N, C-alpha and C positions, 0 to 999 in steps of 0.2 A: 504494499499499499504506499510506503514511505517513497518507496522508488518511483511508483505512478505518478504520485504528486510531485516529486522532484521533477520528473520529465514534463509534467504539464506545465509548472513553472517555469522552465527553461524556455519551452515553446511559446508560452504566452509573453515572458519576458522578450524574446527575441522579435516576437509580432509587436510588439510595443515598442520599442526601441529602433527597429529598423523599418519596418513596412509601414505603420501608419504615418510616420513624420513624411515618408516618400508619397504616400496615397494623398495624403492632406496638400502636398508641395502640388501636386500633379492635379488635383480639384480644384485648387484655390484660382479663379481666373488672374487676380491682380499678379501673382506671381508668375503670369506667364507673358504679361505685357513687356514690351519693350519700353526701357527708360533712359530719357533724353536729360543729360545733364549739361548744365551750364556754370561755370565757374566765374564769379567776378570778384572784386574788391569789398562788395556790400554782402555776399552770401553765394549759397548754391540753389540753383531754379533746378527742382524736379518736375520732369513732363512725361506725362503717358496719355493714355487714348482717355481716361477717367479720371487724372490727378493732374493739378497744376500749381504747385507750391514752392514758396522761397523760404528757405532757412536761413537765419544771419549767421555770422560766423561766430556771434557771442554766445549762442546755445552749444557749442563744443568747448571743451576744454585741454584737449589732447589730440595729438595726432599719432598714430602707432602704424609702424609699417611692417610688413612681412614681405616674403619675397614676392607674393603675388597680389596682396592686397593693401589698400589703406583703411585705415580703421577711423573716424572721425568720434572721438568718445565725449559723450552726453553726460554719462552718469556711470555709475557701476552698473555693468551688463545691459547698457543702453547705448548704441552706436548707429553709425551711418557704414555702412559696406562700400568701398568703391575698390572695383576690381581696377588693377592695373592695366589690365587690358582694355580699359575705356580710353584710355591716351593713346592716340594715333601715331605720335612721334616722341622722341628725346625732349625736344623743346619744351611740350605741351605738358609733359609729365615735369620738369623741371618748373614751369612757369605755376602749375599746380602747388607745389612743393614749395615754394618761394612764397607764395599768396598762403598757403595755410600757417606755414611758419613764422610768417609776420603777424598773424592775429589770433595765435593759440599759445598758451601758456609752456607747453612743452611738446618733445616728440621724444618717442621711443621707435628702438628697432627691434622686432621679434624673429627669431630664427625659426 
């Protein structure tokens, strides 16, 4: 009985951890939209077919960078994720970094 319960718990845990988030991602229309980002000295403009908003730089406190992403930190566990592939050339990426670093308190590189 204990082995049966353990196997059931393992299967249920795997479903909750792997299957359900992937299913929710595919089933949620807003995650399938193409986002258009425009960066300026005032903030970041987000556009999709259903969203048009602008966030000011002062809502962010830090810029974290990994090999593939920028994380604009708002609060613990709250951030805006920007893929580095968003930038079409090194000059655009450099301009974003300079703009962000001029307006944020700190920066951190993560491995």
